[in-house]
C-alpha positions in Angstrom: 115.1 90.5 77.7 114.8 91.5 74.4 114.0 88.6 71.5 116.7 87.7 69.0 116.1 84.5 67.2 114.2 81.9 66.4 115.4 78.1 65.4 112.8 75.3 64.1 113.2 71.7 63.4 110.7 69.0 62.1 111.1 65.6 63.7 110.0 62.5 62.5 109.0 60.3 65.5 107.7 56.8 65.1 105.3 55.2 68.0 106.1 51.9 69.9 102.8 50.4 68.9 100.3 51.9 66.5 97.5 54.0 67.9 94.2 54.2 66.7 91.6 56.9 66.6 88.4 57.5 64.8 89.7 59.4 61.8 93.1 57.9 61.9 95.6 55.4 63.0 99.1 56.5 63.7 102.3 54.7 63.4 104.1 58.2 64.2 103.8 61.5 63.6 105.8 65.2 62.5 107.0 67.5 65.5 107.8 70.8 65.9 110.8 71.7 67.7 110.6 75.5 68.4 113.7 77.3 70.4 113.4 81.3 71.0 116.7 83.1 71.8 116.8 86.3 73.8 119.9 88.9 73.2 122.1 87.3 76.0 122.0 83.7 74.6 119.2 82.7 77.0 116.4 80.4 75.3 112.9 79.2 75.5 111.6 76.0 74.1 108.5 74.9 72.9 107.1 71.7 70.7 104.0 71.2 68.9 102.9 68.1 66.5 100.9 67.9 63.1 97.1 68.0 64.6 95.8 66.8 61.4 93.0 65.1 60.5 91.7 66.0 64.5 92.8 69.5 63.9 93.8 71.7 61.0 97.3 72.8 61.8 100.3 70.6 61.0 104.2 71.1 61.1 104.9 72.9 57.5 101.6 75.1 58.2 103.5 76.6 61.9 106.6 76.8 60.7 105.7 78.8 57.2 103.5 80.8 59.7 106.1 81.5 62.7 109.0 82.5 60.2 106.5 84.8 57.5 104.5 86.6 59.9 104.6 85.5 63.8 108.4 85.9 64.6 109.2 89.1 62.3 106.4 90.6 64.6 107.6 89.6 67.8 111.1 90.2 67.0 113.0 92.9 69.2 110.2 93.2 71.6 110.6 92.4 75.4 109.8 89.1 76.3 108.2 89.8 79.4 105.4 91.6 77.5 103.5 88.7 77.3 100.3 90.3 76.4 101.5 92.6 74.1 103.1 89.8 72.2 99.9 87.6 72.1 98.1 91.1 70.8 101.4 91.6 67.8 100.9 88.2 66.8 97.0 88.3 66.7 97.1 91.7 64.6 99.5 89.8 61.7 97.3 86.9 61.3 94.2 85.7 62.6 93.8 82.2 63.5 96.8 79.5 64.2 96.7 79.3 67.5 99.3 76.2 67.6 101.6 78.1 66.2 100.9 81.0 68.4 100.8 78.8 71.5 104.6 77.2 70.7 105.7 80.6 71.1 103.8 81.4 74.1 105.1 78.3 75.7 109.1 78.9 74.6 108.5 82.7 76.2 107.3 81.3 79.6 110.2 79.0 79.1 112.7 82.2 78.7 111.4 84.0 81.3 111.3 81.9 84.0 115.2 80.9 83.2 115.8 84.2 83.0 114.6 84.8 86.4 115.7 81.9 87.9 112.6 79.9 88.8 110.5 77.1 87.6 107.9 78.2 84.9 105.0 77.2 87.2 106.0 80.2 89.2 105.2 82.0 86.4 101.8 80.8 86.0 100.4 81.2 89.7 102.5 79.6 91.5 102.3 75.9 93.1 98.8 74.9 93.7 100.3 70.9 94.1 103.3 68.9 94.1 102.1 66.0 92.1 99.9 65.4 89.3 98.6 61.8 89.0 98.3 60.3 85.5 95.8 58.3 83.5 96.5 56.7 79.9 94.9 55.5 76.9 94.1 52.6 74.6 93.9 53.4 71.0 91.1 52.1 68.6 92.0 48.7 67.6 90.7 44.9 67.5 88.7 44.1 70.4 90.7 41.4 72.1 93.9 43.9 71.9 91.8 46.7 73.6 90.8 44.7 76.4 94.3 43.3 76.5 95.7 47.0 76.9 93.5 48.0 79.0 94.2 44.9 81.7 97.4 45.7 81.5 97.2 49.6 82.5 95.6 48.2 85.3 97.9 45.4 86.6 100.5 48.1 86.3 98.5 50.4 89.0 96.9 52.7 86.6 93.3 54.4 88.3 92.1 56.6 85.1 91.9 55.0 81.5 90.2 56.4 78.5 89.5 54.6 75.5 88.9 55.7 71.8 85.3 55.3 70.1 83.7 56.8 67.1 83.9 54.1 64.4 81.3 51.3 65.1 78.6 51.9 68.0 78.0 48.5 68.8 81.6 47.6 68.9 82.1 50.9 70.9 79.1 49.3 73.4 80.3 46.0 73.3 84.1 47.1 74.6 82.9 50.0 77.3 80.7 47.0 78.9 84.0 44.4 78.6 86.4 46.5 79.6 84.7 47.8 82.8 84.1 44.3 83.8 88.3 43.7 83.3 88.9 47.3 85.0 86.3 46.8 87.6 84.6 49.5 89.4 87.3 51.5 91.5 89.1 52.4 88.1 87.7 55.9 86.5 87.0 55.1 82.8 86.6 57.8 79.9 85.5 57.7 76.7 86.5 59.7 73.5 84.8 59.9 70.0 87.3 62.2 68.3 84.0 63.7 66.7 83.8 60.4 64.7 80.0 60.1 66.5 76.5 61.2 65.2 73.9 62.0 67.2 71.1 60.2 65.9 73.1 56.8 66.0 75.2 57.3 69.3 73.0 58.9 71.9 70.7 55.2 71.9 74.7 54.2 72.5 75.6 56.6 75.3 72.6 56.1 77.0 72.8 52.3 77.5 77.0 53.2 78.2 75.6 54.7 81.3 75.2 51.9 83.9 79.0 51.5 83.5 79.8 54.5 85.4 81.7 56.8 82.5 83.2 59.6 84.3 83.0 61.4 80.8 82.5 61.2 77.1 84.8 63.3 75.1 84.4 65.2 71.9 82.3 62.5 70.4 80.6 65.3 68.0 82.0 67.2 65.0 83.0 70.3 66.4 80.4 72.2 64.4 77.4 70.2 65.8 76.6 73.0 68.6 72.7 71.8 68.5 73.8 68.0 68.7 75.8 69.1 72.0 72.8 70.6 73.3 70.9 67.5 72.9 73.9 65.4 74.4 74.1 68.0 77.2 70.3 68.0 78.5 69.8 64.2 77.6 72.8 62.5 79.8 74.0 62.2 83.0 77.3 61.6 82.1 79.1 64.7 81.4 80.2 66.0 78.0 84.0 66.7 77.7 85.0 69.4 74.5 88.4 69.2 73.6 88.8 69.7 69.6 86.2 72.4 70.1 87.6 74.6 72.4 90.7 76.2 71.3 90.4 80.0 72.7 88.6 81.3 75.2 85.8 82.5 72.6 85.5 78.9 71.8 84.3 77.4 75.3 82.2 81.2 75.9 80.1 80.0 73.0 79.6 76.3 73.9 78.8 78.1 77.5 76.3 80.1 75.8 74.6 77.5 74.3 74.4 75.1 77.4 76.6 72.5 75.1 79.2 72.0 77.5 80.0 69.9 80.9 84.0 70.2 80.5 86.5 71.1 78.8 90.0 69.2 78.2 92.7 71.7 78.2 96.2 71.0 75.8 98.9 73.3 76.1 99.6 73.1 72.6 96.5 74.1 71.5 96.4 77.4 73.9 99.5 78.4 75.1 99.9 79.0 79.0 98.1 82.1 78.5 95.1 80.8 76.9 95.1 77.9 78.9 94.9 79.8 81.9 92.1 82.1 80.7 90.2 78.8 79.4 90.7 77.3 83.1 89.5 80.6 84.2 86.5 80.5 82.6 85.5 76.8 83.2 86.2 77.7 87.3 84.2 80.2 87.2 81.3 78.7 85.1 81.3 75.7 87.2 82.7 73.3 84.4 85.3 70.5 85.1 89.1 71.1 83.5 91.1 68.2 82.5 94.2 68.6 81.0 95.1 66.9 77.9 97.6 65.3 75.7 97.8 65.9 71.7 101.1 63.8 70.6 103.8 65.7 72.8 107.0 65.1 73.2 109.0 65.7 77.0 109.2 69.6 76.0 105.1 69.6 75.8 104.9 67.4 78.6 106.9 69.3 81.1 105.1 72.3 79.9 101.8 70.6 80.6 103.2 69.8 84.2 103.8 73.0 85.1 100.4 74.3 83.6 98.8 71.6 86.2 101.1 72.1 89.5 99.5 76.0 89.1 96.3 75.8 88.3 93.5 75.2 90.8 90.6 74.1 88.5 92.7 70.8 87.0 90.4 68.1 88.5 90.7 65.5 86.7 93.6 63.2 86.2 96.5 64.4 83.7 96.9 62.6 80.4 100.5 63.7 80.4 101.7 60.2 79.0 102.6 60.2 75.7 106.5 59.8 75.5 105.9 56.7 76.9 104.1 55.9 73.4 107.0 57.4 71.8 110.2 55.4 70.3 112.0 58.2 71.3 112.0 61.6 72.9 113.8 64.9 72.0 115.0 65.7 75.7 118.0 64.9 77.7 117.2 61.6 80.3 113.6 60.4 78.7 112.3 61.6 81.8 109.2 60.8 80.8 109.5 57.7 78.6 108.6 55.6 81.4 105.6 56.0 83.5 106.5 56.1 87.3 105.3 53.4 89.7 103.2 56.2 91.5 101.6 57.1 88.5 102.1 60.6 89.4 104.5 63.1 87.9 106.6 65.4 90.9 107.0 68.6 91.3 109.1 69.9 88.5 112.5 71.8 90.9 114.7 73.5 87.7 114.8 76.5 86.2 112.5 76.9 83.6 110.6 73.6 81.9 113.5 72.2 84.0 114.3 70.5 80.8 116.9 70.3 77.7 116.9 68.8 73.9 119.3 66.0 73.1 122.8 67.7 71.2 121.4 66.2 68.1 118.1 67.7 68.1 119.6 71.1 69.2 122.8 70.9 66.6 119.7 70.5 64.3 117.4 73.4 64.5 118.4 76.4 61.9 
């Protein structure tokens, strides 16, 4: 299928409640909605999100890069030529991984629809039938964090991540109290979003280990590879890297310096193509793979589910829950806006990603 056109839209969506990480507190976010058109009208969908302040791309820069550089480089190419398209995008401009990832995701959706298949069939087929879910507690006051963690357990959640990275002593107290509330059977993760420093937090992390943490995610700035080396050598708790891995080369560098125990793959950062390469490297190196969320709409959530369904190395609970945090979604049926009682997303059955845009969103694309 020859690639004919691309339509884009920035969409501001409020959150149901504020959500805090170490660098900011969010009450809503700007999302990118992308529609890639083939010559016969078949189309593929993708979304993305403003990654600042924890990343370096926002919707405005992605729209500019896609319209001026990436789409002109791939217009008229065969949509099945994934590697050639990726090479063309890399040649026309280095960097901008999230802009490229959005096009990659839309290509797979378009191709799967053209072939009459669900996307996971193009990604390796069905490895599992359902995706276990977890959820996250953002940084706020201790009372609210404890209340939210308790509510998740009461709802049946078995995998809870809490955000840290502003106050070491407060973080230690919250980990202790949340572990007491959720009990020993629930997996507990912590995520610093680069807000910690080695000097203050290494002693704190050692004290936290008695609370049986499943992993510590991206506590230090991405550039502090020496700090990650020391964390990996000093702690029994695995160190998971998120913001520090956008490309296979990023992961290879961390492996070389023994500065990583696991990787949190986020499809909005890597696309399907990059995500598969990263997962293969991680599996070969004996690292655990987690499937993460970075404020996706239902489009990115569907993409993440297809990736997890087809990827053997995804061993940790999926974070594909973010539409439940949004005041509104962009897909018809609001498929992912309410967490299922089973805390499992089931195997998608429809062609492509298996979702469609709400008409008012579709009509606003340009």
